[in-house]
Predicted model as a PDB file, atoms N, CA, C, CB and O in Angstrom, pLDDT in the B-factor column:
MODEL        1                                                                  
ATOM      1  N   MET A   1     -18.708   7.183   1.623  1.00 76.00           N  
ATOM      2  CA  MET A   1     -17.586   8.066   1.866  1.00 76.00           C  
ATOM      3  C   MET A   1     -17.277   8.806   0.566  1.00 76.00           C  
ATOM      4  CB  MET A   1     -16.341   7.275   2.382  1.00 76.00           C  
ATOM      5  O   MET A   1     -17.220   8.196  -0.502  1.00 76.00           O  
ATOM      6  N   ASN A   2     -17.079  10.115   0.660  1.00 90.00           N  
ATOM      7  CA  ASN A   2     -16.788  10.864  -0.556  1.00 90.00           C  
ATOM      8  C   ASN A   2     -15.297  10.784  -0.895  1.00 90.00           C  
ATOM      9  CB  ASN A   2     -17.225  12.332  -0.398  1.00 90.00           C  
ATOM     10  O   ASN A   2     -14.494  10.282  -0.109  1.00 90.00           O  
ATOM     11  N   GLU A   3     -14.949  11.284  -2.065  1.00 90.00           N  
ATOM     12  CA  GLU A   3     -13.575  11.171  -2.568  1.00 90.00           C  
ATOM     13  C   GLU A   3     -12.565  11.883  -1.664  1.00 90.00           C  
ATOM     14  CB  GLU A   3     -13.489  11.742  -3.979  1.00 90.00           C  
ATOM     15  O   GLU A   3     -11.470  11.368  -1.440  1.00 90.00           O  
ATOM     16  N   THR A   4     -12.913  13.033  -1.154  1.00 91.00           N  
ATOM     17  CA  THR A   4     -12.011  13.781  -0.274  1.00 91.00           C  
ATOM     18  C   THR A   4     -11.753  13.004   1.017  1.00 91.00           C  
ATOM     19  CB  THR A   4     -12.600  15.171   0.049  1.00 91.00           C  
ATOM     20  O   THR A   4     -10.612  12.913   1.470  1.00 91.00           O  
ATOM     21  N   GLU A   5     -12.799  12.452   1.602  1.00 95.00           N  
ATOM     22  CA  GLU A   5     -12.639  11.658   2.830  1.00 95.00           C  
ATOM     23  C   GLU A   5     -11.774  10.433   2.573  1.00 95.00           C  
ATOM     24  CB  GLU A   5     -14.011  11.228   3.380  1.00 95.00           C  
ATOM     25  O   GLU A   5     -10.928  10.083   3.396  1.00 95.00           O  
ATOM     26  N   LEU A   6     -11.982   9.780   1.436  1.00 95.00           N  
ATOM     27  CA  LEU A   6     -11.200   8.601   1.103  1.00 95.00           C  
ATOM     28  C   LEU A   6      -9.722   8.963   0.942  1.00 95.00           C  
ATOM     29  CB  LEU A   6     -11.737   7.949  -0.180  1.00 95.00           C  
ATOM     30  O   LEU A   6      -8.852   8.248   1.440  1.00 95.00           O  
ATOM     31  N   LYS A   7      -9.435  10.056   0.255  1.00 94.00           N  
ATOM     32  CA  LYS A   7      -8.036  10.482   0.089  1.00 94.00           C  
ATOM     33  C   LYS A   7      -7.384  10.782   1.434  1.00 94.00           C  
ATOM     34  CB  LYS A   7      -7.957  11.721  -0.815  1.00 94.00           C  
ATOM     35  O   LYS A   7      -6.216  10.461   1.649  1.00 94.00           O  
ATOM     36  N   GLU A   8      -8.138  11.395   2.330  1.00 96.00           N  
ATOM     37  CA  GLU A   8      -7.609  11.676   3.668  1.00 96.00           C  
ATOM     38  C   GLU A   8      -7.316  10.384   4.423  1.00 96.00           C  
ATOM     39  CB  GLU A   8      -8.597  12.540   4.465  1.00 96.00           C  
ATOM     40  O   GLU A   8      -6.293  10.277   5.099  1.00 96.00           O  
ATOM     41  N   ARG A   9      -8.207   9.409   4.310  1.00 96.00           N  
ATOM     42  CA  ARG A   9      -7.982   8.103   4.964  1.00 96.00           C  
ATOM     43  C   ARG A   9      -6.756   7.406   4.401  1.00 96.00           C  
ATOM     44  CB  ARG A   9      -9.211   7.196   4.798  1.00 96.00           C  
ATOM     45  O   ARG A   9      -5.980   6.807   5.145  1.00 96.00           O  
ATOM     46  N   VAL A  10      -6.580   7.485   3.071  1.00 97.00           N  
ATOM     47  CA  VAL A  10      -5.413   6.868   2.431  1.00 97.00           C  
ATOM     48  C   VAL A  10      -4.138   7.519   2.952  1.00 97.00           C  
ATOM     49  CB  VAL A  10      -5.496   6.995   0.884  1.00 97.00           C  
ATOM     50  O   VAL A  10      -3.197   6.823   3.333  1.00 97.00           O  
ATOM     51  N   THR A  11      -4.098   8.840   2.970  1.00 96.00           N  
ATOM     52  CA  THR A  11      -2.912   9.556   3.436  1.00 96.00           C  
ATOM     53  C   THR A  11      -2.608   9.219   4.892  1.00 96.00           C  
ATOM     54  CB  THR A  11      -3.102  11.069   3.274  1.00 96.00           C  
ATOM     55  O   THR A  11      -1.453   8.980   5.247  1.00 96.00           O  
ATOM     56  N   GLU A  12      -3.631   9.200   5.729  1.00 96.00           N  
ATOM     57  CA  GLU A  12      -3.438   8.855   7.140  1.00 96.00           C  
ATOM     58  C   GLU A  12      -2.950   7.415   7.289  1.00 96.00           C  
ATOM     59  CB  GLU A  12      -4.747   9.053   7.926  1.00 96.00           C  
ATOM     60  O   GLU A  12      -2.041   7.143   8.073  1.00 96.00           O  
ATOM     61  N   PHE A  13      -3.549   6.500   6.541  1.00 96.00           N  
ATOM     62  CA  PHE A  13      -3.150   5.094   6.610  1.00 96.00           C  
ATOM     63  C   PHE A  13      -1.686   4.919   6.221  1.00 96.00           C  
ATOM     64  CB  PHE A  13      -4.040   4.241   5.700  1.00 96.00           C  
ATOM     65  O   PHE A  13      -0.936   4.227   6.909  1.00 96.00           O  
ATOM     66  N   LEU A  14      -1.281   5.544   5.123  1.00 96.00           N  
ATOM     67  CA  LEU A  14       0.064   5.336   4.602  1.00 96.00           C  
ATOM     68  C   LEU A  14       1.140   6.124   5.353  1.00 96.00           C  
ATOM     69  CB  LEU A  14       0.098   5.707   3.152  1.00 96.00           C  
ATOM     70  O   LEU A  14       2.226   5.602   5.605  1.00 96.00           O  
ATOM     71  N   PHE A  15       0.850   7.359   5.706  1.00 95.00           N  
ATOM     72  CA  PHE A  15       1.906   8.239   6.189  1.00 95.00           C  
ATOM     73  C   PHE A  15       1.641   8.857   7.555  1.00 95.00           C  
ATOM     74  CB  PHE A  15       2.123   9.321   5.209  1.00 95.00           C  
ATOM     75  O   PHE A  15       2.411   9.703   8.010  1.00 95.00           O  
ATOM     76  N   GLY A  16       0.570   8.449   8.210  1.00 94.00           N  
ATOM     77  CA  GLY A  16       0.161   9.040   9.478  1.00 94.00           C  
ATOM     78  C   GLY A  16       1.082   8.780  10.655  1.00 94.00           C  
ATOM     79  O   GLY A  16       1.002   9.482  11.663  1.00 94.00           O  
ATOM     80  N   ARG A  17       1.945   7.798  10.551  1.00 92.00           N  
ATOM     81  CA  ARG A  17       2.874   7.494  11.646  1.00 92.00           C  
ATOM     82  C   ARG A  17       4.315   7.713  11.214  1.00 92.00           C  
ATOM     83  CB  ARG A  17       2.685   6.049  12.129  1.00 92.00           C  
ATOM     84  O   ARG A  17       5.236   7.104  11.758  1.00 92.00           O  
ATOM     85  N   GLY A  18       4.506   8.599  10.218  1.00 90.00           N  
ATOM     86  CA  GLY A  18       5.857   8.961   9.806  1.00 90.00           C  
ATOM     87  C   GLY A  18       6.479   8.064   8.744  1.00 90.00           C  
ATOM     88  O   GLY A  18       7.662   8.212   8.438  1.00 90.00           O  
ATOM     89  N   GLN A  19       5.714   7.142   8.177  1.00 93.00           N  
ATOM     90  CA  GLN A  19       6.250   6.293   7.137  1.00 93.00           C  
ATOM     91  C   GLN A  19       6.517   7.119   5.874  1.00 93.00           C  
ATOM     92  CB  GLN A  19       5.283   5.130   6.840  1.00 93.00           C  
ATOM     93  O   GLN A  19       5.992   8.219   5.707  1.00 93.00           O  
ATOM     94  N   THR A  20       7.343   6.559   4.998  1.00 95.00           N  
ATOM     95  CA  THR A  20       7.633   7.182   3.711  1.00 95.00           C  
ATOM     96  C   THR A  20       7.247   6.217   2.602  1.00 95.00           C  
ATOM     97  CB  THR A  20       9.134   7.581   3.602  1.00 95.00           C  
ATOM     98  O   THR A  20       6.907   5.064   2.867  1.00 95.00           O  
ATOM     99  N   LEU A  21       7.297   6.680   1.376  1.00 96.00           N  
ATOM    100  CA  LEU A  21       6.993   5.821   0.234  1.00 96.00           C  
ATOM    101  C   LEU A  21       7.894   4.593   0.218  1.00 96.00           C  
ATOM    102  CB  LEU A  21       7.142   6.601  -1.075  1.00 96.00           C  
ATOM    103  O   LEU A  21       7.464   3.504  -0.163  1.00 96.00           O  
ATOM    104  N   ASP A  22       9.147   4.771   0.634  1.00 94.00           N  
ATOM    105  CA  ASP A  22      10.092   3.647   0.660  1.00 94.00           C  
ATOM    106  C   ASP A  22       9.710   2.576   1.675  1.00 94.00           C  
ATOM    107  CB  ASP A  22      11.483   4.153   0.965  1.00 94.00           C  
ATOM    108  O   ASP A  22      10.281   1.485   1.663  1.00 94.00           O  
ATOM    109  N   SER A  23       8.755   2.869   2.550  1.00 95.00           N  
ATOM    110  CA  SER A  23       8.294   1.882   3.536  1.00 95.00           C  
ATOM    111  C   SER A  23       7.405   0.820   2.905  1.00 95.00           C  
ATOM    112  CB  SER A  23       7.540   2.576   4.663  1.00 95.00           C  
ATOM    113  O   SER A  23       7.098  -0.186   3.545  1.00 95.00           O  
ATOM    114  N   TYR A  24       6.987   1.029   1.657  1.00 97.00           N  
ATOM    115  CA  TYR A  24       5.985   0.157   1.034  1.00 97.00           C  
ATOM    116  C   TYR A  24       6.456  -0.398  -0.298  1.00 97.00           C  
ATOM    117  CB  TYR A  24       4.685   0.910   0.837  1.00 97.00           C  
ATOM    118  O   TYR A  24       7.313   0.175  -0.971  1.00 97.00           O  
ATOM    119  N   TYR A  25       5.866  -1.535  -0.655  1.00 97.00           N  
ATOM    120  CA  TYR A  25       5.940  -2.050  -2.015  1.00 97.00           C  
ATOM    121  C   TYR A  25       4.708  -2.902  -2.257  1.00 97.00           C  
ATOM    122  CB  TYR A  25       7.250  -2.869  -2.250  1.00 97.00           C  
ATOM    123  O   TYR A  25       4.027  -3.319  -1.319  1.00 97.00           O  
ATOM    124  N   ILE A  26       4.434  -3.153  -3.521  1.00 97.00           N  
ATOM    125  CA  ILE A  26       3.300  -3.996  -3.896  1.00 97.00           C  
ATOM    126  C   ILE A  26       3.849  -5.294  -4.453  1.00 97.00           C  
ATOM    127  CB  ILE A  26       2.369  -3.286  -4.936  1.00 97.00           C  
ATOM    128  O   ILE A  26       4.684  -5.292  -5.358  1.00 97.00           O  
ATOM    129  N   GLU A  27       3.373  -6.406  -3.905  1.00 96.00           N  
ATOM    130  CA  GLU A  27       3.762  -7.737  -4.361  1.00 96.00           C  
ATOM    131  C   GLU A  27       2.649  -8.254  -5.271  1.00 96.00           C  
ATOM    132  CB  GLU A  27       4.016  -8.715  -3.147  1.00 96.00           C  
ATOM    133  O   GLU A  27       1.490  -8.327  -4.864  1.00 96.00           O  
ATOM    134  N   VAL A  28       3.005  -8.607  -6.490  1.00 95.00           N  
ATOM    135  CA  VAL A  28       2.029  -9.071  -7.476  1.00 95.00           C  
ATOM    136  C   VAL A  28       2.329 -10.527  -7.814  1.00 95.00           C  
ATOM    137  CB  VAL A  28       2.058  -8.182  -8.762  1.00 95.00           C  
ATOM    138  O   VAL A  28       3.454 -10.872  -8.174  1.00 95.00           O  
ATOM    139  N   THR A  29       1.311 -11.375  -7.694  1.00 91.00           N  
ATOM    140  CA  THR A  29       1.407 -12.775  -8.095  1.00 91.00           C  
ATOM    141  C   THR A  29       0.343 -13.004  -9.164  1.00 91.00           C  
ATOM    142  CB  THR A  29       1.219 -13.755  -6.865  1.00 91.00           C  
ATOM    143  O   THR A  29      -0.478 -12.119  -9.403  1.00 91.00           O  
ATOM    144  N   PRO A  30       0.336 -14.166  -9.810  1.00 91.00           N  
ATOM    145  CA  PRO A  30      -0.727 -14.427 -10.785  1.00 91.00           C  
ATOM    146  C   PRO A  30      -2.127 -14.391 -10.182  1.00 91.00           C  
ATOM    147  CB  PRO A  30      -0.502 -15.763 -11.431  1.00 91.00           C  
ATOM    148  O   PRO A  30      -3.108 -14.234 -10.908  1.00 91.00           O  
ATOM    149  N   CYS A  31      -2.229 -14.536  -8.857  1.00 90.00           N  
ATOM    150  CA  CYS A  31      -3.545 -14.608  -8.205  1.00 90.00           C  
ATOM    151  C   CYS A  31      -3.937 -13.367  -7.420  1.00 90.00           C  
ATOM    152  CB  CYS A  31      -3.577 -15.772  -7.291  1.00 90.00           C  
ATOM    153  O   CYS A  31      -5.120 -13.174  -7.139  1.00 90.00           O  
ATOM    154  N   SER A  32      -2.983 -12.524  -7.057  1.00 89.00           N  
ATOM    155  CA  SER A  32      -3.336 -11.417  -6.172  1.00 89.00           C  
ATOM    156  C   SER A  32      -2.309 -10.294  -6.197  1.00 89.00           C  
ATOM    157  CB  SER A  32      -3.497 -11.921  -4.763  1.00 89.00           C  
ATOM    158  O   SER A  32      -1.225 -10.409  -6.770  1.00 89.00           O  
ATOM    159  N   GLU A  33      -2.697  -9.216  -5.555  1.00 93.00           N  
ATOM    160  CA  GLU A  33      -1.787  -8.108  -5.254  1.00 93.00           C  
ATOM    161  C   GLU A  33      -1.832  -7.908  -3.748  1.00 93.00           C  
ATOM    162  CB  GLU A  33      -2.185  -6.781  -6.032  1.00 93.00           C  
ATOM    163  O   GLU A  33      -2.900  -7.967  -3.140  1.00 93.00           O  
ATOM    164  N   MET A  34      -0.674  -7.673  -3.149  1.00 94.00           N  
ATOM    165  CA  MET A  34      -0.623  -7.499  -1.700  1.00 94.00           C  
ATOM    166  C   MET A  34       0.233  -6.279  -1.387  1.00 94.00           C  
ATOM    167  CB  MET A  34      -0.058  -8.773  -0.996  1.00 94.00           C  
ATOM    168  O   MET A  34       1.334  -6.118  -1.913  1.00 94.00           O  
ATOM    169  N   LEU A  35      -0.295  -5.434  -0.526  1.00 96.00           N  
ATOM    170  CA  LEU A  35       0.479  -4.325  -0.009  1.00 96.00           C  
ATOM    171  C   LEU A  35       1.469  -4.885   1.002  1.00 96.00           C  
ATOM    172  CB  LEU A  35      -0.438  -3.233   0.631  1.00 96.00           C  
ATOM    173  O   LEU A  35       1.096  -5.683   1.863  1.00 96.00           O  
ATOM    174  N   CYS A  36       2.720  -4.475   0.903  1.00 97.00           N  
ATOM    175  CA  CYS A  36       3.749  -4.940   1.824  1.00 97.00           C  
ATOM    176  C   CYS A  36       4.438  -3.740   2.454  1.00 97.00           C  
ATOM    177  CB  CYS A  36       4.776  -5.845   1.100  1.00 97.00           C  
ATOM    178  O   CYS A  36       4.488  -2.655   1.874  1.00 97.00           O  
ATOM    179  N   TYR A  37       4.961  -3.955   3.639  1.00 95.00           N  
ATOM    180  CA  TYR A  37       5.552  -2.905   4.458  1.00 95.00           C  
ATOM    181  C   TYR A  37       6.923  -3.363   4.930  1.00 95.00           C  
ATOM    182  CB  TYR A  37       4.639  -2.552   5.665  1.00 95.00           C  
ATOM    183  O   TYR A  37       7.109  -4.530   5.277  1.00 95.00           O  
ATOM    184  N   VAL A  38       7.884  -2.442   4.943  1.00 94.00           N  
ATOM    185  CA  VAL A  38       9.223  -2.703   5.453  1.00 94.00           C  
ATOM    186  C   VAL A  38       9.428  -1.808   6.672  1.00 94.00           C  
ATOM    187  CB  VAL A  38      10.325  -2.445   4.353  1.00 94.00           C  
ATOM    188  O   VAL A  38       9.335  -0.585   6.572  1.00 94.00           O  
ATOM    189  N   ASN A  39       9.711  -2.430   7.841  1.00 91.00           N  
ATOM    190  CA  ASN A  39       9.894  -1.622   9.049  1.00 91.00           C  
ATOM    191  C   ASN A  39      11.306  -1.051   9.125  1.00 91.00           C  
ATOM    192  CB  ASN A  39       9.602  -2.457  10.298  1.00 91.00           C  
ATOM    193  O   ASN A  39      12.120  -1.282   8.232  1.00 91.00           O  
ATOM    194  N   GLU A  40      11.597  -0.306  10.192  1.00 89.00           N  
ATOM    195  CA  GLU A  40      12.888   0.363  10.348  1.00 89.00           C  
ATOM    196  C   GLU A  40      14.064  -0.611  10.383  1.00 89.00           C  
ATOM    197  CB  GLU A  40      12.883   1.189  11.610  1.00 89.00           C  
ATOM    198  O   GLU A  40      15.182  -0.250  10.016  1.00 89.00           O  
ATOM    199  N   GLU A  41      13.815  -1.840  10.821  1.00 93.00           N  
ATOM    200  CA  GLU A  41      14.872  -2.855  10.885  1.00 93.00           C  
ATOM    201  C   GLU A  41      15.039  -3.608   9.571  1.00 93.00           C  
ATOM    202  CB  GLU A  41      14.577  -3.840  11.996  1.00 93.00           C  
ATOM    203  O   GLU A  41      15.903  -4.478   9.459  1.00 93.00           O  
ATOM    204  N   GLY A  42      14.219  -3.279   8.579  1.00 93.00           N  
ATOM    205  CA  GLY A  42      14.311  -3.936   7.284  1.00 93.00           C  
ATOM    206  C   GLY A  42      13.477  -5.197   7.151  1.00 93.00           C  
ATOM    207  O   GLY A  42      13.545  -5.871   6.123  1.00 93.00           O  
ATOM    208  N   ARG A  43      12.690  -5.534   8.169  1.00 95.00           N  
ATOM    209  CA  ARG A  43      11.817  -6.712   8.090  1.00 95.00           C  
ATOM    210  C   ARG A  43      10.620  -6.389   7.214  1.00 95.00           C  
ATOM    211  CB  ARG A  43      11.353  -7.166   9.504  1.00 95.00           C  
ATOM    212  O   ARG A  43      10.072  -5.287   7.270  1.00 95.00           O  
ATOM    213  N   GLU A  44      10.222  -7.357   6.410  1.00 95.00           N  
ATOM    214  CA  GLU A  44       9.114  -7.172   5.478  1.00 95.00           C  
ATOM    215  C   GLU A  44       7.868  -7.887   5.972  1.00 95.00           C  
ATOM    216  CB  GLU A  44       9.493  -7.674   4.086  1.00 95.00           C  
ATOM    217  O   GLU A  44       7.938  -9.005   6.482  1.00 95.00           O  
ATOM    218  N   PHE A  45       6.725  -7.225   5.812  1.00 95.00           N  
ATOM    219  CA  PHE A  45       5.451  -7.759   6.267  1.00 95.00           C  
ATOM    220  C   PHE A  45       4.385  -7.534   5.201  1.00 95.00           C  
ATOM    221  CB  PHE A  45       5.032  -7.110   7.602  1.00 95.00           C  
ATOM    222  O   PHE A  45       4.394  -6.514   4.511  1.00 95.00           O  
ATOM    223  N   ASP A  46       3.456  -8.502   5.067  1.00 94.00           N  
ATOM    224  CA  ASP A  46       2.242  -8.256   4.300  1.00 94.00           C  
ATOM    225  C   ASP A  46       1.374  -7.336   5.146  1.00 94.00           C  
ATOM    226  CB  ASP A  46       1.488  -9.600   3.932  1.00 94.00           C  
ATOM    227  O   ASP A  46       1.362  -7.439   6.373  1.00 94.00           O  
ATOM    228  N   LEU A  47       0.651  -6.440   4.490  1.00 93.00           N  
ATOM    229  CA  LEU A  47      -0.172  -5.483   5.214  1.00 93.00           C  
ATOM    230  C   LEU A  47      -1.590  -5.534   4.661  1.00 93.00           C  
ATOM    231  CB  LEU A  47       0.415  -4.049   5.109  1.00 93.00           C  
ATOM    232  O   LEU A  47      -1.970  -4.698   3.841  1.00 93.00           O  
ATOM    233  N   PRO A  48      -2.376  -6.518   5.108  1.00 92.00           N  
ATOM    234  CA  PRO A  48      -3.747  -6.629   4.603  1.00 92.00           C  
ATOM    235  C   PRO A  48      -4.620  -5.477   5.095  1.00 92.00           C  
ATOM    236  CB  PRO A  48      -4.361  -7.966   5.027  1.00 92.00           C  
ATOM    237  O   PRO A  48      -4.441  -4.967   6.201  1.00 92.00           O  
ATOM    238  N   ILE A  49      -5.562  -5.083   4.251  1.00 94.00           N  
ATOM    239  CA  ILE A  49      -6.515  -4.026   4.598  1.00 94.00           C  
ATOM    240  C   ILE A  49      -7.905  -4.633   4.462  1.00 94.00           C  
ATOM    241  CB  ILE A  49      -6.344  -2.740   3.675  1.00 94.00           C  
ATOM    242  O   ILE A  49      -8.280  -5.077   3.376  1.00 94.00           O  
ATOM    243  N   ASN A  50      -8.665  -4.659   5.535  1.00 94.00           N  
ATOM    244  CA  ASN A  50      -9.972  -5.310   5.543  1.00 94.00           C  
ATOM    245  C   ASN A  50     -11.073  -4.515   4.860  1.00 94.00           C  
ATOM    246  CB  ASN A  50     -10.375  -5.584   6.941  1.00 94.00           C  
ATOM    247  O   ASN A  50     -12.134  -5.063   4.562  1.00 94.00           O  
ATOM    248  N   ASP A  51     -10.839  -3.240   4.608  1.00 95.00           N  
ATOM    249  CA  ASP A  51     -11.809  -2.377   3.943  1.00 95.00           C  
ATOM    250  C   ASP A  51     -11.456  -2.335   2.449  1.00 95.00           C  
ATOM    251  CB  ASP A  51     -11.816  -0.927   4.573  1.00 95.00           C  
ATOM    252  O   ASP A  51     -10.459  -1.722   2.069  1.00 95.00           O  
ATOM    253  N   GLU A  52     -12.260  -2.979   1.610  1.00 94.00           N  
ATOM    254  CA  GLU A  52     -11.941  -3.117   0.186  1.00 94.00           C  
ATOM    255  C   GLU A  52     -11.794  -1.766  -0.517  1.00 94.00           C  
ATOM    256  CB  GLU A  52     -13.019  -3.935  -0.506  1.00 94.00           C  
ATOM    257  O   GLU A  52     -10.897  -1.588  -1.341  1.00 94.00           O  
ATOM    258  N   GLU A  53     -12.665  -0.823  -0.193  1.00 95.00           N  
ATOM    259  CA  GLU A  53     -12.583   0.505  -0.820  1.00 95.00           C  
ATOM    260  C   GLU A  53     -11.257   1.188  -0.459  1.00 95.00           C  
ATOM    261  CB  GLU A  53     -13.782   1.393  -0.378  1.00 95.00           C  
ATOM    262  O   GLU A  53     -10.601   1.767  -1.325  1.00 95.00           O  
ATOM    263  N   LEU A  54     -10.870   1.120   0.802  1.00 96.00           N  
ATOM    264  CA  LEU A  54      -9.607   1.698   1.243  1.00 96.00           C  
ATOM    265  C   LEU A  54      -8.431   0.964   0.613  1.00 96.00           C  
ATOM    266  CB  LEU A  54      -9.502   1.657   2.771  1.00 96.00           C  
ATOM    267  O   LEU A  54      -7.469   1.594   0.173  1.00 96.00           O  
ATOM    268  N   ALA A  55      -8.501  -0.352   0.568  1.00 96.00           N  
ATOM    269  CA  ALA A  55      -7.412  -1.144  -0.015  1.00 96.00           C  
ATOM    270  C   ALA A  55      -7.158  -0.752  -1.470  1.00 96.00           C  
ATOM    271  CB  ALA A  55      -7.736  -2.642   0.075  1.00 96.00           C  
ATOM    272  O   ALA A  55      -6.010  -0.549  -1.866  1.00 96.00           O  
ATOM    273  N   GLN A  56      -8.206  -0.648  -2.253  1.00 96.00           N  
ATOM    274  CA  GLN A  56      -8.041  -0.287  -3.662  1.00 96.00           C  
ATOM    275  C   GLN A  56      -7.495   1.133  -3.806  1.00 96.00           C  
ATOM    276  CB  GLN A  56      -9.378  -0.417  -4.407  1.00 96.00           C  
ATOM    277  O   GLN A  56      -6.659   1.390  -4.672  1.00 96.00           O  
ATOM    278  N   ALA A  57      -7.959   2.046  -2.970  1.00 97.00           N  
ATOM    279  CA  ALA A  57      -7.490   3.427  -3.019  1.00 97.00           C  
ATOM    280  C   ALA A  57      -6.014   3.525  -2.616  1.00 97.00           C  
ATOM    281  CB  ALA A  57      -8.348   4.310  -2.106  1.00 97.00           C  
ATOM    282  O   ALA A  57      -5.262   4.301  -3.205  1.00 97.00           O  
ATOM    283  N   VAL A  58      -5.604   2.747  -1.623  1.00 97.00           N  
ATOM    284  CA  VAL A  58      -4.206   2.735  -1.181  1.00 97.00           C  
ATOM    285  C   VAL A  58      -3.310   2.217  -2.302  1.00 97.00           C  
ATOM    286  CB  VAL A  58      -4.037   1.864   0.092  1.00 97.00           C  
ATOM    287  O   VAL A  58      -2.288   2.828  -2.615  1.00 97.00           O  
ATOM    288  N   LEU A  59      -3.690   1.095  -2.907  1.00 96.00           N  
ATOM    289  CA  LEU A  59      -2.884   0.533  -3.990  1.00 96.00           C  
ATOM    290  C   LEU A  59      -2.790   1.501  -5.168  1.00 96.00           C  
ATOM    291  CB  LEU A  59      -3.474  -0.803  -4.454  1.00 96.00           C  
ATOM    292  O   LEU A  59      -1.719   1.664  -5.752  1.00 96.00           O  
ATOM    293  N   LEU A  60      -3.893   2.135  -5.515  1.00 96.00           N  
ATOM    294  CA  LEU A  60      -3.896   3.099  -6.611  1.00 96.00           C  
ATOM    295  C   LEU A  60      -2.987   4.285  -6.290  1.00 96.00           C  
ATOM    296  CB  LEU A  60      -5.327   3.585  -6.895  1.00 96.00           C  
ATOM    297  O   LEU A  60      -2.199   4.712  -7.133  1.00 96.00           O  
ATOM    298  N   GLN A  61      -3.097   4.811  -5.082  1.00 97.00           N  
ATOM    299  CA  GLN A  61      -2.266   5.951  -4.684  1.00 97.00           C  
ATOM    300  C   GLN A  61      -0.789   5.590  -4.735  1.00 97.00           C  
ATOM    301  CB  GLN A  61      -2.643   6.427  -3.275  1.00 97.00           C  
ATOM    302  O   GLN A  61       0.027   6.367  -5.231  1.00 97.00           O  
ATOM    303  N   LEU A  62      -0.447   4.422  -4.227  1.00 97.00           N  
ATOM    304  CA  LEU A  62       0.957   4.004  -4.238  1.00 97.00           C  
ATOM    305  C   LEU A  62       1.472   3.827  -5.666  1.00 97.00           C  
ATOM    306  CB  LEU A  62       1.129   2.698  -3.453  1.00 97.00           C  
ATOM    307  O   LEU A  62       2.597   4.224  -5.970  1.00 97.00           O  
ATOM    308  N   ARG A  63       0.674   3.245  -6.528  1.00 97.00           N  
ATOM    309  CA  ARG A  63       1.082   3.103  -7.939  1.00 97.00           C  
ATOM    310  C   ARG A  63       1.303   4.471  -8.574  1.00 97.00           C  
ATOM    311  CB  ARG A  63       0.015   2.313  -8.740  1.00 97.00           C  
ATOM    312  O   ARG A  63       2.277   4.666  -9.302  1.00 97.00           O  
ATOM    313  N   GLU A  64       0.413   5.416  -8.307  1.00 97.00           N  
ATOM    314  CA  GLU A  64       0.551   6.760  -8.866  1.00 97.00           C  
ATOM    315  C   GLU A  64       1.803   7.452  -8.345  1.00 97.00           C  
ATOM    316  CB  GLU A  64      -0.682   7.599  -8.539  1.00 97.00           C  
ATOM    317  O   GLU A  64       2.378   8.294  -9.036  1.00 97.00           O  
ATOM    318  N   MET A  65       2.229   7.107  -7.138  1.00 97.00           N  
ATOM    319  CA  MET A  65       3.418   7.701  -6.545  1.00 97.00           C  
ATOM    320  C   MET A  65       4.697   6.980  -6.968  1.00 97.00           C  
ATOM    321  CB  MET A  65       3.300   7.693  -5.038  1.00 97.00           C  
ATOM    322  O   MET A  65       5.795   7.409  -6.615  1.00 97.00           O  
ATOM    323  N   GLY A  66       4.562   5.886  -7.723  1.00 97.00           N  
ATOM    324  CA  GLY A  66       5.731   5.173  -8.223  1.00 97.00           C  
ATOM    325  C   GLY A  66       6.338   4.180  -7.259  1.00 97.00           C  
ATOM    326  O   GLY A  66       7.546   3.946  -7.282  1.00 97.00           O  
ATOM    327  N   VAL A  67       5.503   3.590  -6.405  1.00 97.00           N  
ATOM    328  CA  VAL A  67       5.998   2.604  -5.445  1.00 97.00           C  
ATOM    329  C   VAL A  67       6.630   1.417  -6.184  1.00 97.00           C  
ATOM    330  CB  VAL A  67       4.850   2.119  -4.523  1.00 97.00           C  
ATOM    331  O   VAL A  67       6.269   1.111  -7.320  1.00 97.00           O  
ATOM    332  N   ARG A  68       7.571   0.764  -5.520  1.00 96.00           N  
ATOM    333  CA  ARG A  68       8.225  -0.420  -6.083  1.00 96.00           C  
ATOM    334  C   ARG A  68       7.210  -1.548  -6.193  1.00 96.00           C  
ATOM    335  CB  ARG A  68       9.440  -0.857  -5.212  1.00 96.00           C  
ATOM    336  O   ARG A  68       6.433  -1.794  -5.270  1.00 96.00           O  
ATOM    337  N   ILE A  69       7.226  -2.229  -7.332  1.00 97.00           N  
ATOM    338  CA  ILE A  69       6.326  -3.356  -7.572  1.00 97.00           C  
ATOM    339  C   ILE A  69       7.174  -4.593  -7.814  1.00 97.00           C  
ATOM    340  CB  ILE A  69       5.370  -3.082  -8.784  1.00 97.00           C  
ATOM    341  O   ILE A  69       8.043  -4.601  -8.686  1.00 97.00           O  
ATOM    342  N   VAL A  70       6.917  -5.638  -7.037  1.00 96.00           N  
ATOM    343  CA  VAL A  70       7.644  -6.896  -7.139  1.00 96.00           C  
ATOM    344  C   VAL A  70       6.685  -7.920  -7.731  1.00 96.00           C  
ATOM    345  CB  VAL A  70       8.203  -7.365  -5.740  1.00 96.00           C  
ATOM    346  O   VAL A  70       5.596  -8.140  -7.202  1.00 96.00           O  
ATOM    347  N   LYS A  71       7.099  -8.548  -8.839  1.00 95.00           N  
ATOM    348  CA  LYS A  71       6.239  -9.532  -9.500  1.00 95.00           C  
ATOM    349  C   LYS A  71       6.819 -10.928  -9.311  1.00 95.00           C  
ATOM    350  CB  LYS A  71       6.083  -9.206 -11.010  1.00 95.00           C  
ATOM    351  O   LYS A  71       8.013 -11.159  -9.505  1.00 95.00           O  
ATOM    352  N   TYR A  72       5.942 -11.851  -8.928  1.00 88.00           N  
ATOM    353  CA  TYR A  72       6.307 -13.251  -8.745  1.00 88.00           C  
ATOM    354  C   TYR A  72       5.486 -14.100  -9.693  1.00 88.00           C  
ATOM    355  CB  TYR A  72       6.095 -13.700  -7.278  1.00 88.00           C  
ATOM    356  O   TYR A  72       4.286 -13.875  -9.856  1.00 88.00           O  
ATOM    357  N   GLY A  73       6.118 -15.064 -10.311  1.00 78.00           N  
ATOM    358  CA  GLY A  73       5.400 -16.029 -11.153  1.00 78.00           C  
ATOM    359  C   GLY A  73       4.850 -15.476 -12.440  1.00 78.00           C  
ATOM    360  O   GLY A  73       3.945 -16.065 -13.032  1.00 78.00           O  
ATOM    361  N   ALA A  74       5.377 -14.357 -12.884  1.00 60.00           N  
ATOM    362  CA  ALA A  74       4.882 -13.756 -14.137  1.00 60.00           C  
ATOM    363  C   ALA A  74       5.574 -14.348 -15.334  1.00 60.00           C  
ATOM    364  CB  ALA A  74       5.079 -12.245 -14.130  1.00 60.00           C  
ATOM    365  O   ALA A  74       5.285 -13.963 -16.467  1.00 60.00           O  
TER     366      ALA A  74                                                      
ENDMDL                                                                          
END                                                                             
């Protein structure tokens, strides 16, 4: 997949159903990083991505956009 296609997939994944940057945060532990999602009711969910290339691109894009990062056990 080329860079343009990957960016399009990231944008569709993150914002394709009307979500905003505030819908997401990254949870960081000593062992991992996890993308997390907050729904309209305020419930929080881990949001695993099975495609490693997409997962890394999503996390990078969110960091570049200034997403909230929550650190545990640091």
